[in-house]
VOGU-3710 file (C-alpha; in Angstrom, 3 decimals, decimal comma):
1> xxxxxxxxxx> 12,284/-298,923/55,644  13,715/-302,090/56,569  10,296/-303,599/56,582  9,268/-302,271/53,024  12,579/-303,443/51,347  12,249/-306,806/52,873  8,614/-307,199/50,779  9,653/-305,614/47,736  12,164/-306,192/44,940  13,901/-302,706/45,479
11> xxxxxxxxxx> 17,790/-302,545/43,700  18,333/-299,148/45,244  16,371/-296,325/47,659  18,473/-293,201/48,895  16,600/-290,369/50,619  18,398/-286,911/50,870  17,748/-283,675/52,100  19,677/-280,938/50,220  23,271/-281,969/50,122  23,020/-284,749/52,829
21> xxxxxxxxxx> 22,311/-288,326/52,602  19,785/-289,525/54,891  19,382/-293,160/53,856  21,049/-295,360/50,938  20,547/-298,928/50,433  21,248/-301,638/47,580  19,820/-305,155/47,657  19,319/-307,953/44,736  22,956/-307,924/43,982  23,426/-304,461/43,209
31> xxxxxxxxxx> 25,960/-301,749/44,535  26,750/-298,184/44,286  28,795/-298,759/41,138  25,965/-300,527/39,650  24,323/-298,587/36,824  20,777/-298,791/36,992  17,940/-298,145/33,969  15,602/-295,479/34,492  12,984/-296,411/31,957  10,682/-293,740/31,557
41> xxxxxxxxxx> 12,382/-291,198/33,796  14,561/-290,643/30,438  11,638/-288,778/29,262  11,882/-286,130/32,003  15,421/-285,870/31,384  14,545/-285,047/27,822  12,240/-282,200/28,940  14,941/-280,731/31,075  17,444/-280,649/27,975  14,367/-279,019/26,088
51> xxxxxxxxxx> 14,335/-276,371/28,334  18,223/-275,685/28,424  17,974/-275,377/24,914  15,545/-272,749/25,114  17,468/-271,121/27,181  20,286/-271,716/25,088  18,323/-269,962/21,584  18,549/-273,103/19,657  14,787/-273,323/20,350  12,740/-269,821/20,215
61> xxxxxxxxxx> 9,535/-271,262/21,667  7,962/-274,326/22,717  5,104/-273,132/20,764  6,612/-273,758/17,643  6,051/-276,309/15,845  8,608/-278,758/15,157  8,835/-278,801/11,402  9,943/-275,730/11,652  13,395/-276,817/12,734  13,231/-280,142/11,256
71> xxxxxxxxxx> 12,096/-280,491/7,293  11,366/-283,788/7,704  9,008/-283,597/9,565  6,959/-280,914/7,608  3,449/-282,061/6,619  3,043/-285,190/9,002  0,804/-284,693/12,220  3,567/-284,395/14,660  5,514/-281,862/12,375  2,634/-279,692/12,873
81> xxxxxxxxxx> 1,753/-280,273/16,904  3,511/-277,168/19,335  6,400/-278,647/21,326  4,674/-277,264/24,165  1,636/-280,243/23,436  4,457/-282,595/23,247  5,920/-281,980/26,408  2,286/-282,166/27,721  1,631/-285,690/26,060  -1,248/-283,846/24,295
91> xxxxxxxxxx> -0,866/-284,041/20,811  -3,661/-285,835/20,022  -2,131/-287,844/17,753  -3,884/-291,576/18,206  -0,805/-293,552/19,240  -1,696/-296,769/21,194  1,239/-297,072/23,941  -1,145/-299,861/25,489  -3,663/-300,842/23,586  -3,991/-303,939/21,389
101> xxxxxxxxxx> -0,894/-305,393/23,304  0,915/-302,288/23,047  0,613/-302,629/19,260  2,163/-299,075/18,396  5,165/-298,599/21,147  5,946/-302,601/19,668  5,873/-301,149/15,951  8,074/-297,773/17,140  10,311/-300,026/18,582  11,014/-302,586/15,723
111> xxxxxxxxxx> 11,324/-299,701/13,219  13,082/-296,968/15,024  15,027/-298,813/17,657  15,458/-302,328/16,335  15,958/-301,224/12,630  14,036/-304,140/11,757  12,143/-303,349/8,785  13,236/-303,876/5,322  14,015/-301,584/4,467  14,551/-299,479/7,272
121> xxxxxxxxxx> 12,449/-296,523/8,013  14,817/-294,326/9,934  14,471/-292,276/12,938  11,888/-289,907/11,052  9,810/-292,276/9,095  9,290/-294,347/11,885  8,024/-291,345/14,029  5,916/-289,810/11,109  3,866/-293,312/10,402  1,539/-292,546/13,039
131> xxxxxxxxxx> -0,747/-290,306/10,821  -4,260/-290,454/12,632  -5,168/-287,370/14,871  -7,916/-288,279/16,980  -8,304/-285,053/19,302  -7,104/-281,270/18,200  -3,398/-280,627/19,679  -3,312/-279,519/23,247  -7,086/-280,773/24,348  -6,554/-284,210/25,627
141> xxxxxxxxxx> -3,669/-285,757/27,895  -2,880/-289,503/26,629  0,538/-290,919/27,369  2,836/-291,812/24,094  6,277/-292,668/24,563  6,886/-291,334/20,430  6,275/-287,900/21,819  9,728/-287,109/23,516  10,930/-289,127/20,629  9,718/-286,140/18,585
151> xxxxxxxxxx> 11,224/-283,917/20,859  14,980/-285,688/20,832  15,451/-286,029/17,283  14,638/-282,157/17,342  17,225/-281,612/19,853  19,838/-283,433/17,738  18,981/-281,373/15,255  19,158/-277,664/16,241  21,981/-278,788/18,656  24,422/-280,484/16,220
161> xxxxxxxxxx> 25,382/-282,699/18,785  24,141/-285,873/20,553  21,817/-285,677/23,317  24,426/-287,250/25,499  27,130/-284,690/24,770  24,699/-282,572/25,631  24,073/-283,769/28,925  27,441/-284,243/30,261  28,057/-280,399/28,902  25,084/-279,091/30,618
171> xxxxxxxxxx> 24,343/-281,271/33,576  26,567/-283,863/33,966  29,367/-282,550/34,619  28,525/-279,501/36,217  26,930/-281,746/38,938  30,218/-283,430/39,698  28,583/-287,114/38,398  30,730/-289,639/39,987  30,130/-291,830/37,043  29,631/-292,232/33,645
181> xxxxxxxxxx> 26,398/-292,854/32,407  24,831/-294,690/29,273  21,800/-294,541/26,751  20,288/-296,515/24,628  20,578/-295,720/20,793  18,085/-296,396/17,882  19,466/-297,953/14,649  20,369/-294,785/13,494  22,612/-294,074/16,626  20,471/-291,455/18,230
191> xxxxxxxxxx> 19,553/-291,679/21,802  16,077/-293,029/22,385  14,053/-290,313/24,192  11,451/-292,095/25,856  13,995/-294,851/27,450  17,370/-296,586/27,919  19,350/-293,873/30,565  20,973/-295,334/33,025  23,212/-293,707/36,052  24,431/-295,304/39,381
201> xxxxxxxxxx> 22,028/-294,311/42,438  23,919/-291,700/43,736  23,874/-289,854/40,588  20,418/-290,277/39,983  20,529/-288,285/43,553  22,687/-285,706/41,946  20,408/-284,888/38,944  17,181/-284,644/42,249  18,949/-282,211/43,977  18,873/-280,166/41,017
211> xxxxxxxxxx> 15,321/-279,892/40,838  13,995/-278,863/44,050  16,623/-275,729/43,845  14,298/-275,133/40,610  17,371/-275,886/38,520  20,362/-274,257/40,274  23,449/-276,174/41,647  25,311/-274,379/44,246  24,667/-270,840/42,956  24,973/-271,681/38,749
221> xxxxxxxxxx> 21,405/-271,897/37,018  21,469/-275,004/34,748  17,775/-275,322/34,110  16,178/-272,291/33,684  13,886/-271,430/37,021  10,946/-270,609/35,168  11,109/-273,670/33,237  11,321/-275,636/36,061  8,361/-273,776/37,596  6,112/-274,031/34,248
231> xxxxxxxxxx> 7,283/-278,037/34,090  5,887/-278,567/37,197  2,627/-276,538/36,940  -0,707/-277,369/35,444  -2,053/-274,450/33,812  -4,449/-276,288/31,134  -6,770/-279,109/31,121  -4,058/-281,182/29,336  -1,996/-281,572/32,597  -4,461/-283,500/34,232
241> xxxxxxxxxx> -4,357/-286,867/33,995  -6,421/-288,868/36,700  -7,400/-288,247/39,856  -4,361/-288,796/41,417  -1,440/-287,305/39,036  -1,225/-284,562/37,056  1,509/-284,021/34,102  3,719/-281,195/33,304  6,264/-281,385/30,526  7,307/-285,045/30,459
251> xxxxxxxxxx> 7,229/-285,054/34,758  4,350/-286,364/36,587  2,716/-283,967/39,132  1,762/-285,033/43,068  -1,582/-284,987/44,660  -2,156/-282,260/47,436  -1,770/-278,500/48,294  1,908/-278,889/48,768  4,143/-278,888/45,211  5,494/-282,077/44,554
261> xxxxxxxxxx> 6,823/-283,583/41,669  8,142/-287,333/40,434  9,984/-289,105/37,317  8,361/-292,053/37,009  9,810/-294,897/35,046  8,106/-298,733/34,609  9,185/-301,378/36,936  9,334/-298,861/40,008  11,511/-296,654/38,749  10,707/-293,361/40,767
271> xxxxxxxxxx> 12,342/-289,928/42,035  10,265/-287,879/44,183  10,943/-284,376/44,761  9,647/-281,934/47,312  10,559/-278,663/46,824  9,735/-276,882/50,026  11,800/-279,205/52,092  14,135/-279,912/49,594  13,750/-283,611/50,343  14,292/-286,277/47,277
281> xxxxxxxxxx> 13,833/-289,782/47,461  15,478/-292,034/44,634  13,796/-295,489/43,931  15,190/-298,313/41,428  13,241/-301,457/41,428  12,711/-304,887/39,548  8,920/-304,483/39,981  5,905/-301,723/40,302  4,105/-301,543/43,825  1,791/-298,714/44,614
291> xxxxxxxxxx> 3,511/-298,820/48,075  6,036/-296,503/47,426  4,325/-293,391/46,981  3,223/-293,810/50,803  6,390/-294,588/51,757  7,407/-291,046/49,860  4,536/-289,723/51,839  6,121/-290,789/55,233  9,586/-289,563/54,232  7,836/-286,348/53,736
301> xxxx> 5,913/-285,972/57,207  8,720/-287,471/59,116  11,551/-285,305/57,475  10,066/-282,146/55,699
//
């Protein structure tokens, strides 16, 4: 572990087994008091909130279309895509996450997050401007950051509160988080559902500890157990992304017969979960490196 840390710009690394921290280390000037950016791990947190909202009855079914809950989505491609397919990132709507230098993601940021257009598009119009469907819903995986944004806006509408407040009441306070988290807001003051969540390392570890118990925390079911099982399973073709990884409900599924999954964010943000052993690993960094997956495999081999 020390050798790995010496070779990569890792800002924080924590390994825990159930409620015991086995290893915790900071470098590059970070400490246990610093909030560290989740990058796209934020998407997985939004997926958990969708599951809680279903259990609370705010959403009847993830087979519903967003336009049922958000009239402004009516007539748009995302409005008539089942939420289940948004969770699987298999809407079939053409969104160029990486194509042409990230053209569509840049447009989404300019319009929705920065509000730079004149006149401003607003959150809904920034999302619904992507109007070309290149495949039927539920038939093809394609990573698209806009899809959790559809779900995030829907949540804010049906819950009649902010995602931050809902997360605070349903998860953050119940798990005894030691510090406040922050969440980037878009130009309309809504949480950006695909990015921008920040927390201290040990609070990420608390979220991680919730997951191998399928959403249970010290006897209380914070996230529905069946939701966590469904979220970390591949039952249909859209969940297969590459030979190495699968995709559940805004969660990455690791290869092998053993059930393991991960929250992944750009530049090396990682939370790995092994439910059988209750092992988790939280990793924050300044840049990507593939060796992180080998480190996790070694941790499981030695400690599971």
